[in-house]
DRENPA-3360 file (N, C-alpha, C; in nm, 2 decimals, always signed):
BEGIN
1 = XXXXXXXX = +10.10/-0.26/-1.31/+10.00/-0.26/-1.44/+9.87/-0.18/-1.37 ~ +9.84/-0.11/-1.52/+9.74/-0.02/-1.46/+9.60/-0.08/-1.45 ~ +9.53/+0.00/-1.32/+9.42/-0.06/-1.28/+9.29/+0.03/-1.34 ~ +9.26/-0.02/-1.48/+9.16/-0.01/-1.57/+9.08/-0.08/-1.53 ~ +8.94/-0.04/-1.58/+8.83/-0.08/-1.57/+8.76/-0.10/-1.69 ~ +8.68/-0.25/-1.71/+8.60/-0.25/-1.80/+8.49/-0.19/-1.88 ~ +8.41/-0.12/-1.80/+8.32/-0.05/-1.76/+8.38/+0.05/-1.87 ~ +8.49/+0.15/-1.79/+8.55/+0.26/-1.87/+8.57/+0.21/-2.00;
9 = XXXXXXXX = +8.61/+0.15/-2.03/+8.67/+0.08/-2.20/+8.53/+0.07/-2.26 ~ +8.44/+0.03/-2.21/+8.31/+0.03/-2.25/+8.21/+0.18/-2.31 ~ +8.24/+0.27/-2.19/+8.22/+0.43/-2.20/+8.31/+0.50/-2.29 ~ +8.43/+0.45/-2.32/+8.48/+0.53/-2.45/+8.42/+0.50/-2.56 ~ +8.43/+0.35/-2.57/+8.37/+0.29/-2.71/+8.22/+0.37/-2.76 ~ +8.22/+0.37/-2.67/+8.05/+0.46/-2.66/+8.00/+0.55/-2.72 ~ +8.14/+0.68/-2.66/+8.15/+0.77/-2.67/+8.16/+0.83/-2.83 ~ +8.11/+0.97/-2.87/+8.11/+1.00/-3.02/+8.26/+1.00/-3.06;
17 = XXXXXXXX = +8.26/+0.94/-3.16/+8.39/+0.97/-3.26/+8.56/+1.04/-3.19 ~ +8.48/+1.20/-3.22/+8.55/+1.29/-3.14/+8.61/+1.20/-3.01 ~ +8.52/+1.25/-2.91/+8.56/+1.23/-2.84/+8.61/+1.08/-2.77 ~ +8.67/+0.97/-2.84/+8.77/+0.86/-2.77/+8.88/+0.90/-2.76 ~ +8.93/+0.97/-2.87/+9.07/+1.01/-2.84/+9.10/+1.14/-2.75 ~ +9.00/+1.20/-2.70/+9.02/+1.32/-2.60/+8.97/+1.23/-2.43 ~ +8.94/+1.15/-2.46/+8.90/+1.05/-2.31/+9.02/+0.92/-2.31 ~ +9.10/+0.88/-2.45/+9.17/+0.82/-2.39/+9.31/+0.87/-2.36;
25 = XXXXXXXX = +9.32/+0.99/-2.43/+9.45/+1.09/-2.39/+9.46/+1.13/-2.18 ~ +9.34/+1.18/-2.18/+9.32/+1.18/-2.05/+9.35/+1.09/-1.98 ~ +9.28/+0.95/-2.03/+9.29/+0.84/-1.91/+9.47/+0.79/-1.91 ~ +9.54/+0.80/-2.00/+9.66/+0.75/-2.00/+9.72/+0.89/-1.90 ~ +9.71/+1.00/-1.91/+9.79/+1.12/-1.85/+9.73/+1.08/-1.69 ~ +9.61/+1.00/-1.67/+9.57/+1.05/-1.52/+9.66/+0.88/-1.47 ~ +9.67/+0.82/-1.53/+9.76/+0.69/-1.48/+9.88/+0.73/-1.46 ~ +9.92/+0.81/-1.58/+10.09/+0.82/-1.59/+10.10/+0.91/-1.46;
33 = XXXXXXXX = +10.06/+1.02/-1.39/+10.02/+1.08/-1.32/+10.03/+1.04/-1.19 ~ +9.94/+0.91/-1.16/+9.93/+0.85/-1.07/+9.87/+0.72/-1.05 ~ +10.02/+0.62/-1.06/+10.00/+0.49/-1.13/+9.90/+0.41/-1.03 ~ +9.87/+0.48/-0.94/+9.80/+0.35/-0.84/+9.67/+0.37/-0.84 ~ +9.64/+0.47/-0.96/+9.47/+0.51/-0.93/+9.40/+0.42/-0.98 ~ +9.28/+0.38/-0.97/+9.15/+0.33/-0.99/+9.03/+0.38/-1.07 ~ +8.95/+0.32/-1.14/+8.86/+0.35/-1.21/+8.76/+0.31/-1.18 ~ +8.67/+0.38/-1.17/+8.54/+0.32/-1.18/+8.38/+0.45/-1.23;
41 = XXXXXXXX = +8.31/+0.36/-1.24/+8.17/+0.50/-1.31/+8.09/+0.53/-1.18 ~ +8.06/+0.64/-1.19/+7.98/+0.73/-1.11/+7.90/+0.84/-1.18 ~ +7.78/+0.84/-1.15/+7.67/+0.90/-1.20/+7.68/+0.90/-1.33 ~ +7.71/+0.83/-1.41/+7.74/+0.78/-1.54/+7.83/+0.80/-1.59 ~ +7.96/+0.84/-1.54/+8.06/+0.88/-1.61/+8.19/+0.82/-1.52 ~ +8.29/+0.85/-1.60/+8.44/+0.73/-1.54/+8.48/+0.84/-1.45 ~ +8.52/+0.80/-1.34/+8.58/+0.85/-1.20/+8.70/+0.80/-1.20 ~ +8.82/+0.88/-1.17/+8.96/+0.83/-1.14/+8.97/+0.80/-0.96;
49 = XXXXXXXX = +8.98/+0.73/-0.93/+8.97/+0.69/-0.76/+9.15/+0.70/-0.70 ~ +9.19/+0.75/-0.63/+9.33/+0.73/-0.55/+9.29/+0.79/-0.40 ~ +9.23/+0.72/-0.28/+9.21/+0.73/-0.15/+9.11/+0.86/-0.14 ~ +9.00/+0.82/-0.25/+8.92/+0.93/-0.27/+8.93/+0.97/-0.41 ~ +8.78/+1.00/-0.42/+8.77/+1.10/-0.56/+8.89/+1.15/-0.60 ~ +8.95/+1.14/-0.76/+9.06/+1.21/-0.77/+9.03/+1.31/-0.89 ~ +8.95/+1.24/-1.00/+8.90/+1.32/-1.12/+8.80/+1.26/-1.16 ~ +8.77/+1.32/-1.29/+8.65/+1.28/-1.39/+8.66/+1.29/-1.47;
57 = XXXXXXXX = +8.61/+1.26/-1.58/+8.55/+1.28/-1.72/+8.44/+1.24/-1.75 ~ +8.39/+1.31/-1.90/+8.29/+1.28/-1.94/+8.26/+1.32/-2.07 ~ +8.19/+1.25/-2.14/+8.16/+1.30/-2.30/+8.00/+1.31/-2.34 ~ +7.99/+1.39/-2.41/+7.86/+1.44/-2.46/+7.87/+1.48/-2.57 ~ +7.74/+1.53/-2.62/+7.71/+1.52/-2.78/+7.82/+1.58/-2.87 ~ +7.88/+1.69/-2.83/+7.98/+1.77/-2.91/+8.06/+1.82/-2.80 ~ +8.11/+1.79/-2.66/+8.22/+1.82/-2.60/+8.23/+1.74/-2.53 ~ +8.36/+1.72/-2.49/+8.43/+1.63/-2.31/+8.43/+1.76/-2.25;
65 = XXXXXXXX = +8.46/+1.70/-2.10/+8.47/+1.77/-1.98/+8.56/+1.68/-1.91 ~ +8.60/+1.77/-1.80/+8.72/+1.70/-1.76/+8.77/+1.76/-1.60 ~ +8.79/+1.72/-1.53/+8.81/+1.80/-1.37/+8.85/+1.70/-1.26 ~ +8.90/+1.77/-1.13/+8.94/+1.74/-1.04/+8.86/+1.75/-0.93 ~ +8.87/+1.62/-0.84/+8.74/+1.65/-0.72/+8.76/+1.79/-0.63 ~ +8.88/+1.79/-0.63/+8.96/+1.88/-0.50/+9.01/+2.00/-0.61 ~ +8.99/+2.05/-0.75/+9.02/+2.13/-0.81/+9.07/+2.27/-0.74 ~ +8.96/+2.28/-0.69/+8.97/+2.45/-0.63/+9.08/+2.49/-0.59;
73 = XXXXXXXX = +9.16/+2.33/-0.49/+9.24/+2.37/-0.39/+9.39/+2.40/-0.44 ~ +9.39/+2.40/-0.59/+9.53/+2.41/-0.67/+9.50/+2.50/-0.81 ~ +9.41/+2.45/-0.86/+9.36/+2.54/-0.96/+9.30/+2.68/-0.95 ~ +9.25/+2.76/-0.82/+9.20/+2.85/-0.82/+9.09/+2.85/-0.80 ~ +9.06/+2.97/-0.70/+8.90/+2.97/-0.60/+8.83/+2.90/-0.70 ~ +8.82/+3.00/-0.83/+8.67/+2.97/-0.93/+8.68/+2.89/-0.99 ~ +8.78/+2.77/-1.01/+8.78/+2.67/-1.08/+8.66/+2.61/-1.04 ~ +8.61/+2.53/-1.17/+8.52/+2.43/-1.17/+8.35/+2.54/-1.16;
81 = XXXXXXXX = +8.38/+2.69/-1.21/+8.23/+2.77/-1.20/+8.23/+2.85/-1.34 ~ +8.29/+2.73/-1.45/+8.28/+2.78/-1.56/+8.14/+2.74/-1.63 ~ +8.05/+2.85/-1.68/+7.93/+2.80/-1.73/+7.93/+2.72/-1.87 ~ +8.06/+2.68/-1.89/+7.99/+2.65/-2.05/+8.01/+2.49/-2.05 ~ +8.07/+2.42/-1.94/+8.08/+2.31/-1.91/+8.14/+2.27/-1.79 ~ +8.09/+2.17/-1.74/+8.15/+2.10/-1.62/+8.30/+2.10/-1.60 ~ +8.32/+2.07/-1.49/+8.52/+2.01/-1.51/+8.57/+2.17/-1.48 ~ +8.68/+2.15/-1.52/+8.76/+2.25/-1.49/+8.85/+2.31/-1.60;
89 = XXXXXXXX = +8.80/+2.26/-1.73/+8.89/+2.32/-1.85/+8.78/+2.36/-1.96 ~ +8.66/+2.41/-1.92/+8.56/+2.42/-2.06/+8.52/+2.31/-2.14 ~ +8.45/+2.35/-2.25/+8.40/+2.26/-2.34/+8.50/+2.19/-2.41 ~ +8.56/+2.06/-2.40/+8.67/+2.03/-2.46/+8.65/+1.98/-2.59 ~ +8.70/+1.98/-2.71/+8.63/+1.92/-2.84/+8.74/+1.91/-2.89 ~ +8.87/+1.89/-2.86/+9.00/+1.82/-2.91/+9.12/+1.81/-2.78 ~ +9.21/+1.75/-2.81/+9.33/+1.74/-2.76/+9.37/+1.88/-2.73 ~ +9.38/+1.93/-2.80/+9.43/+2.04/-2.78/+9.40/+2.17/-2.70;
97 = XXXXXXXX = +9.28/+2.15/-2.68/+9.17/+2.23/-2.58/+9.19/+2.25/-2.41 ~ +9.29/+2.13/-2.44/+9.36/+2.10/-2.29/+9.51/+2.16/-2.27 ~ +9.54/+2.17/-2.14/+9.69/+2.21/-2.12/+9.76/+2.10/-2.17 ~ +9.92/+2.11/-2.16/+9.99/+2.05/-2.23/+10.01/+1.90/-2.14 ~ +10.07/+1.82/-2.19/+10.08/+1.70/-2.07/+10.14/+1.73/-1.98 ~ +10.27/+1.82/-1.98/+10.33/+1.82/-1.82/+10.25/+1.93/-1.75 ~ +10.17/+2.00/-1.77/+10.08/+2.07/-1.71/+9.98/+1.99/-1.63 ~ +9.95/+1.90/-1.72/+9.82/+1.79/-1.66/+9.90/+1.72/-1.59;
105 = XXXXXXXX = +9.97/+1.65/-1.63/+10.03/+1.58/-1.55/+10.09/+1.61/-1.36 ~ +10.16/+1.72/-1.37/+10.11/+1.78/-1.27/+10.01/+1.84/-1.16 ~ +9.92/+1.84/-1.27/+9.79/+1.85/-1.17/+9.76/+1.72/-1.13 ~ +9.77/+1.64/-1.19/+9.71/+1.49/-1.13/+9.85/+1.46/-1.04 ~ +9.92/+1.46/-1.03/+10.05/+1.44/-0.90/+10.00/+1.56/-0.80 ~ +9.94/+1.70/-0.80/+9.95/+1.76/-0.70/+9.78/+1.69/-0.65 ~ +9.69/+1.67/-0.74/+9.55/+1.60/-0.68/+9.59/+1.49/-0.61 ~ +9.68/+1.43/-0.63/+9.68/+1.25/-0.57/+9.75/+1.32/-0.44;
113 = XXXXXXXX = +9.85/+1.44/-0.45/+9.95/+1.47/-0.33/+9.82/+1.52/-0.21 ~ +9.73/+1.60/-0.22/+9.60/+1.63/-0.18/+9.55/+1.48/-0.09 ~ +9.54/+1.42/-0.15/+9.43/+1.29/-0.12/+9.50/+1.25/-0.05 ~ +9.62/+1.21/-0.07/+9.75/+1.08/+0.01/+9.72/+1.18/+0.14 ~ +9.70/+1.31/+0.12/+9.77/+1.41/+0.26/+9.60/+1.41/+0.32 ~ +9.49/+1.36/+0.26/+9.38/+1.36/+0.34/+9.34/+1.53/+0.33 ~ +9.39/+1.60/+0.25/+9.30/+1.69/+0.25/+9.17/+1.75/+0.15 ~ +9.08/+1.79/+0.22/+8.94/+1.82/+0.14/+8.91/+1.95/+0.13;
121 = XXXXXXXX = +8.87/+1.97/+0.00/+8.79/+2.12/-0.02/+8.69/+2.12/+0.07 ~ +8.72/+2.26/+0.12/+8.58/+2.30/+0.24/+8.44/+2.33/+0.13 ~ +8.29/+2.28/+0.17/+8.19/+2.26/+0.07/+8.12/+2.33/+0.16 ~ +8.02/+2.46/+0.07/+7.97/+2.56/+0.16/+7.85/+2.47/+0.22 ~ +7.82/+2.49/+0.33/+7.72/+2.45/+0.42/+7.58/+2.52/+0.36 ~ +7.46/+2.43/+0.35/+7.36/+2.53/+0.29/+7.24/+2.51/+0.42 ~ +7.17/+2.64/+0.43/+7.05/+2.59/+0.52/+6.95/+2.49/+0.50 ~ +6.95/+2.39/+0.62/+6.83/+2.27/+0.60/+6.70/+2.32/+0.63;
129 = XXXXXXXX = +6.63/+2.27/+0.52/+6.49/+2.29/+0.53/+6.45/+2.15/+0.55 ~ +6.35/+2.11/+0.63/+6.27/+2.01/+0.61/+6.21/+1.96/+0.50 ~ +6.23/+1.84/+0.45/+6.20/+1.79/+0.32/+6.06/+1.85/+0.29 ~ +6.06/+1.84/+0.12/+5.91/+1.92/+0.09/+5.87/+2.07/+0.13 ~ +5.99/+2.10/+0.19/+5.98/+2.27/+0.21/+6.07/+2.34/+0.10 ~ +6.03/+2.38/+0.04/+6.08/+2.45/-0.09/+6.08/+2.60/-0.07 ~ +6.14/+2.70/-0.06/+6.13/+2.85/-0.13/+6.10/+2.86/-0.23 ~ +5.96/+2.92/-0.30/+6.01/+2.96/-0.45/+6.00/+3.12/-0.42;
137 = XXXXXXXX = +6.13/+3.18/-0.50/+6.14/+3.32/-0.52/+6.03/+3.38/-0.59 ~ +5.96/+3.49/-0.52/+5.86/+3.55/-0.58/+5.88/+3.58/-0.77 ~ +6.00/+3.63/-0.77/+6.01/+3.62/-0.92/+6.01/+3.52/-1.02 ~ +6.03/+3.40/-0.93/+6.05/+3.30/-1.02/+5.90/+3.25/-1.00 ~ +5.82/+3.25/-0.90/+5.68/+3.27/-0.93/+5.58/+3.32/-1.04 ~ +5.66/+3.49/-1.04/+5.57/+3.55/-1.13/+5.62/+3.52/-1.27 ~ +5.72/+3.48/-1.33/+5.83/+3.43/-1.46/+5.72/+3.29/-1.45 ~ +5.71/+3.19/-1.38/+5.63/+3.11/-1.39/+5.51/+3.09/-1.46;
145 = XXXXXXXX = +5.44/+3.21/-1.39/+5.30/+3.25/-1.42/+5.28/+3.32/-1.59 ~ +5.42/+3.34/-1.62/+5.35/+3.40/-1.76/+5.43/+3.32/-1.89 ~ +5.48/+3.20/-1.85/+5.50/+3.09/-1.90/+5.43/+2.90/-1.84 ~ +5.32/+2.88/-1.93/+5.26/+2.73/-1.89/+5.36/+2.63/-1.90 ~ +5.41/+2.60/-2.03/+5.46/+2.53/-2.03/+5.57/+2.47/-1.95 ~ +5.66/+2.63/-1.89/+5.80/+2.61/-1.79/+5.67/+2.58/-1.68 ~ +5.58/+2.62/-1.61/+5.52/+2.62/-1.47/+5.50/+2.51/-1.47 ~ +5.42/+2.40/-1.61/+5.37/+2.28/-1.56/+5.52/+2.20/-1.57;
153 = XXXXXXXX = +5.62/+2.21/-1.63/+5.75/+2.16/-1.59/+5.79/+2.13/-1.46 ~ +5.76/+2.25/-1.40/+5.85/+2.30/-1.29/+5.75/+2.23/-1.16 ~ +5.62/+2.22/-1.22/+5.52/+2.16/-1.11/+5.55/+1.98/-1.12 ~ +5.59/+1.97/-1.22/+5.55/+1.81/-1.22/+5.70/+1.74/-1.18 ~ +5.80/+1.85/-1.16/+5.93/+1.81/-1.11/+5.95/+1.75/-0.99 ~ +6.01/+1.65/-0.95/+6.06/+1.59/-0.83/+6.09/+1.70/-0.73 ~ +6.07/+1.66/-0.61/+6.15/+1.78/-0.50/+6.28/+1.79/-0.53 ~ +6.33/+1.72/-0.58/+6.49/+1.72/-0.59/+6.51/+1.81/-0.73;
161 = XXXXXXXX = +6.45/+1.77/-0.86/+6.48/+1.86/-0.95/+6.45/+2.00/-0.91 ~ +6.28/+2.02/-0.85/+6.29/+2.13/-0.80/+6.37/+2.26/-0.75 ~ +6.46/+2.17/-0.63/+6.55/+2.20/-0.57/+6.69/+2.26/-0.64 ~ +6.71/+2.18/-0.73/+6.82/+2.23/-0.80/+6.79/+2.35/-0.86 ~ +6.69/+2.37/-0.90/+6.69/+2.52/-0.99/+6.68/+2.60/-0.88 ~ +6.60/+2.60/-0.76/+6.58/+2.70/-0.66/+6.69/+2.73/-0.62 ~ +6.79/+2.63/-0.56/+6.94/+2.66/-0.50/+7.03/+2.74/-0.59 ~ +7.05/+2.67/-0.74/+7.11/+2.78/-0.87/+7.09/+2.90/-0.86;
169 = XXXXXXXX = +6.94/+2.94/-0.82/+6.88/+3.07/-0.82/+6.94/+3.16/-0.74 ~ +6.91/+3.09/-0.62/+6.94/+3.16/-0.48/+7.09/+3.17/-0.45 ~ +7.22/+3.07/-0.49/+7.36/+3.08/-0.48/+7.40/+3.19/-0.55 ~ +7.33/+3.27/-0.64/+7.36/+3.38/-0.74/+7.42/+3.46/-0.66 ~ +7.55/+3.53/-0.66/+7.58/+3.61/-0.57/+7.55/+3.79/-0.62 ~ +7.54/+3.79/-0.76/+7.52/+3.94/-0.80/+7.37/+3.92/-0.84 ~ +7.29/+4.03/-0.82/+7.17/+4.05/-0.90/+7.21/+4.04/-1.04 ~ +7.24/+4.06/-1.09/+7.24/+4.05/-1.24/+7.27/+3.86/-1.27;
177 = XXXXXXXX = +7.35/+3.82/-1.24/+7.38/+3.68/-1.22/+7.24/+3.60/-1.21 ~ +7.17/+3.64/-1.06/+7.01/+3.59/-1.05/+6.92/+3.62/-1.16 ~ +6.91/+3.71/-1.20/+6.81/+3.79/-1.30/+6.85/+3.69/-1.44 ~ +6.99/+3.65/-1.46/+6.99/+3.59/-1.55/+6.98/+3.45/-1.55 ~ +7.01/+3.38/-1.42/+6.96/+3.26/-1.39/+6.80/+3.21/-1.39 ~ +6.75/+3.33/-1.34/+6.60/+3.30/-1.36/+6.53/+3.32/-1.53 ~ +6.58/+3.36/-1.55/+6.53/+3.37/-1.72/+6.58/+3.23/-1.78 ~ +6.72/+3.19/-1.76/+6.74/+3.08/-1.83/+6.69/+2.96/-1.76;
185 = XXXXXXXX = +6.67/+2.98/-1.67/+6.55/+2.87/-1.60/+6.45/+2.85/-1.65 ~ +6.37/+2.94/-1.68/+6.22/+2.95/-1.74/+6.27/+2.90/-1.87 ~ +6.35/+2.92/-1.96/+6.36/+2.89/-2.08/+6.42/+2.75/-2.10 ~ +6.48/+2.68/-1.99/+6.50/+2.56/-1.98/+6.39/+2.47/-1.92 ~ +6.30/+2.52/-1.84/+6.22/+2.46/-1.81/+6.07/+2.44/-1.93 ~ +6.05/+2.56/-1.98/+5.98/+2.58/-2.11/+6.04/+2.46/-2.20 ~ +6.13/+2.41/-2.22/+6.18/+2.32/-2.29/+6.21/+2.17/-2.23 ~ +6.14/+2.15/-2.12/+6.12/+2.04/-2.05/+6.24/+2.01/-1.97;
193 = XXXXXXXX = +6.37/+2.08/-1.95/+6.52/+2.03/-1.93/+6.50/+2.06/-1.76 ~ +6.58/+1.99/-1.72/+6.62/+1.96/-1.57/+6.72/+2.07/-1.55 ~ +6.75/+2.09/-1.45/+6.89/+2.20/-1.37/+7.04/+2.15/-1.48 ~ +7.02/+2.00/-1.46/+7.15/+1.95/-1.47/+7.19/+1.88/-1.65 ~ +7.06/+1.94/-1.70/+7.02/+1.83/-1.82/+7.16/+1.83/-1.95 ~ +7.24/+1.92/-1.91/+7.41/+1.97/-2.01/+7.47/+1.80/-1.94 ~ +7.42/+1.76/-1.85/+7.58/+1.64/-1.78/+7.52/+1.54/-1.79 ~ +7.40/+1.54/-1.87/+7.30/+1.37/-1.86/+7.35/+1.34/-2.01;
201 = X = +7.46/+1.24/-1.99/+7.51/+1.15/-2.16/+7.41/+1.18/-2.22;
% end
């Protein structure tokens, strides 16, 4: 018997009408590819578990998202780095935005095999700073000085919310990407948004 969780049933039922068939389809595929999978809710979204995190899905106002916890190990090094949505498949607005069932089943089985073998993707280690110590780059300080709304939002953010923006900017590998992130960060903060506002249902 499939190990379904009533909380996931509720999540799907409360999703936007367009999202329900997408979420149901993804759920069906995951259970077909890994019959021993279990379900839970983490960070406000459904997670599928098999010897650790296997995959997750989420519904937003205008799109859904789906991804594998160790997807970068079999979907490519850049998997999960798409800027238009979280997960590995971009903004999903209908089942046709997903790979075909055979391909998706293959991904689920591969993810399950990796978890079975105890394989985990390496996570980049960031330099640790003492709590409360944040380095605000000069470019961001200058940009915030020119935008009162953004500056006020940043100042009122908790330590963790400020750190999310600072880490995002610092992790940019190219100067053009760094400048774009600075511009976007100021724009979002001027609107009162946290760095992860897109992923909050």
